[in-house]
N, C-alpha and C positions, 0 to 999 in steps of 0.2 A: 482730498488727499487719498491716493490709492494705498493698497496694502503694502506694496513694496516700499513706498516712501515711509510708511509708519514703521516698518521693520528696520529700515536703515537708521531712522531716528532713535529707535530703541537700542540698536547696536552702538551708536555714538554715545548715548546716555550711559550705557553699561561701561564703555571704555573710559568716560570721564569719571564716573563713580569709582571705578577700579583704580585709576590714577590717584584720585583724591585719597582713597583708602591707603595706598602705598605710602603717600606722604605722611598721613596721620599715623600710620603704623610706625614709620621710621622715627617720628619725633615724640609721639604721645602714648602709644600702647605699651603698658608695662611688660618688661622682659619675660615674666613668667606666664603671660597670657598670649604673647605673639606666636609661639610655636603652635598653640592649639588653633588659633585663627588661621594660620598658614595651612594646617592640616585640613581644617574644615573647608576652606576655599579650594584647596587642591582637589579634594574628593568631590566637591560640588561641581567644579568645572569639568572634571573627568566624566562625571555622570552626564552632564550636558553634552559633551563631545560624543560620548557613546550613543546618546539619543539622536544627535544630529547625523551621525554616521548611519545608524539603522534607518532613519528617515530617508537619507540620501540613497541607500541601497534599494529601499522599497519603491522609491520614485525614480529609479534609474532610467526608465523608459521615457520619462517626461520631466527630466531634471530642470529646475529653474535656476537661473544665475544666483538669485538671492539665497537659495539653499546652500549652494557651494560657498558663497561669501560667509554665511553664518557658521558653517562647519569649520572653515579656515580661521575665522575670527575667534571662536571659542577654543579652537585648538591652540592658537597663539596665546590666549589668556591663560589657558592651562599650563602651557610651557613656561611662560614668564612668571607664573605664580609658583609652580613647582621649583623652578630654578630662580629663587628669589634674589640671589646674589647678583644676577645680571642687572636688575633694575636698581638694587641697592648700591652697586658700584657707581652708577650714574648719579644717583642722589648724593652719595658720599662725596664725589668729586665736586658737585655743585655746592654742597654744604661747606667744603673746605674753603672755597673762594669767598662765599657769601659771609661766613663768620670768622674769617681769618683775623681781622682787626680785633674783634671781640675776644677771641682766644688769646691774642697777644696781650690784651688788657688784663686778662685773668692771670697770665704768666707773670706779668709785672707786679700784680698785687701779691702773688705768692712770693715773688722775690723780695718784696718789701715786708713780708709777713703780715700783710693786711688780711690775707686768707690763709687759714690753717685747718688741719684735720679737726672736725668738730662732732664726730660721732663717738658713741661709747664703746665701739668695737676695737678701737686702737689699731685700725688697719689702714690708716692714711687717708681715709675717705673724708672729703669735705663737701657738705651739702651747700651748694651755692645759694646766696641770699636773695635769689630772684627766681621766678618760674619761667619767665620769657625774656629774651629768646632762649630756645633750648639749644645749648651748645654741647651737651653731653647726653647721650641717648638714655632714655628711661630713668628720669629722676633728676637730671641736672646735677649729678654727683661727679666730682673729679677725684682723682687719687694723687696725693701729694707725697713726694719723697724728698728728703733734705739730707745734706751732709754739711753740717754747720762748720766743721773743721776745714773742709775744702771750699766752702761757700758755693755749693752747687745745688741745683734743684732739678727735679723731674716732675712734670705735670702730665697726667694721663686723662684724656677726654674719651669717653666711650663713643664709638660710632655704631656699635651693635653690642648690646649687653645680654649675654646668655645666662643660663642658670645651671646648677649642678656642675658637672665637669665639662660641659660643652664649651668650646672656645668663644671668647669675645674679641672684638676688634677695637682698636684705639688710634686716635691721633695723639702722638706723644712728643712733648717738648722736653729736651734734656741738654744740659751743658756739663753733665758729669762724664768724665772721660771713660770711666769703666762701663757706664751704661751705653755710651756711644759705640764703644768697641763691641759690646754685646749686640746692639741693634744692627750695626753694620754687618756683623756675622749672620744675623737673621735674614738680611736682605740678599744673601748669596746662596747659590745652589738650590736644593730642594725647597727651602722655605721661601724663596723669592717670589713665588706665585702669590702669596698672601702678605708679604712684608716688603716694604720698600722705603727708601729715603725720599722725602718730599722736597725738602730744602735743608739748608744748614740748621742743625739742631732739631729738625722736625722729622718724625717717622710715622708711617702707618704700619701698625703691628697687630698680628693676630696671635693670641695665646690663650 
């Protein structure tokens, strides 16, 4: 096996490991750690890209195809790592379809009051009684809202859970008319870039 073949194998391995990392990060990495890993990876890939560019300039009189491939490859990894939302949108869409039935089961259990807020913070958070499958980002916690007089519920599943004042994103089920009006308004105008209606009673919301 020549050096070019070895370098291509290394690039393929790096791409596979990066993809696995993105999946693991989406489902398993705690929300208070994810931003630091993102920063570390972004800086790391930036350094590699700068190194590859310097090497490309130095060898400009005798540039090899593999050197160009490596520079483009690490440039793309840097871009997709820095702009994490591009990949997360793809994972999020796949996640919606894969776990749709499971989320509907959770909604039905909330409707029947088989699942209720169960933390001491009195903030509507319910820690689901299972670890897998992970249907709510970073902890499998959902947020439950009820209006017993109107017999309505709202169930929020994290798709990205941030910390401090940074926004989080959710898949939200609601049959509450007031909430439906609010979420419908969020899906229009300026906010429509990050908020949209998925289907009847279901929304994807950032807040």
